[in-house]
Legacy VTK file of the C-alpha trace (Angstrom):
# vtk DataFile Version 3.0
C-alpha trace
ASCII
DATASET POLYDATA
POINTS 53 float
75.950 -90.500 -11.343
74.559 -91.297 -7.923
76.238 -90.596 -4.610
75.564 -93.581 -2.378
76.211 -94.447 1.243
76.580 -98.162 0.444
78.340 -99.210 -2.733
77.756 -102.904 -2.013
74.198 -102.502 -3.284
75.452 -100.613 -6.347
77.928 -103.397 -7.161
75.107 -105.964 -7.247
73.026 -103.997 -9.768
74.698 -105.514 -12.813
77.212 -108.271 -13.520
79.574 -105.897 -15.363
79.870 -103.353 -12.505
83.386 -102.791 -11.147
84.453 -101.051 -7.922
87.434 -98.714 -8.420
89.212 -96.565 -5.813
90.872 -93.365 -7.016
92.401 -90.730 -4.704
90.326 -91.813 -1.708
87.027 -91.865 -3.602
85.301 -95.153 -4.413
83.543 -95.399 -7.779
81.293 -98.043 -9.332
81.847 -98.173 -13.090
79.637 -100.086 -15.507
80.665 -99.810 -19.148
77.777 -101.855 -20.553
75.092 -99.810 -18.740
76.396 -96.334 -17.736
73.307 -95.450 -15.678
74.725 -97.634 -12.880
77.653 -95.260 -12.243
78.080 -94.283 -8.579
80.517 -92.478 -6.299
81.251 -92.647 -2.579
83.559 -90.410 -0.583
84.753 -86.826 -0.807
86.327 -85.513 -3.972
89.447 -83.362 -3.959
87.468 -80.147 -4.441
85.235 -80.727 -1.426
88.209 -81.677 0.746
90.012 -78.447 -0.161
86.934 -76.312 0.491
86.509 -77.823 3.968
90.115 -76.915 4.822
89.501 -73.320 3.836
91.887 -73.279 0.877
LINES 1 54
53 0 1 2 3 4 5 6 7 8 9 10 11 12 13 14 15 16 17 18 19 20 21 22 23 24 25 26 27 28 29 30 31 32 33 34 35 36 37 38 39 40 41 42 43 44 45 46 47 48 49 50 51 52
């Protein structure tokens, strides 16, 4: 999975790519070609570690 600064370019990689937002993190999911997976935004674990919890 790649971490990208621009998911617009990741969306255009393949016709089957979908953009999904879960818990403040944006994902690109491609079921027909999984190598196009991508993520943008902080995950819950990194947000908690920045707060010092």
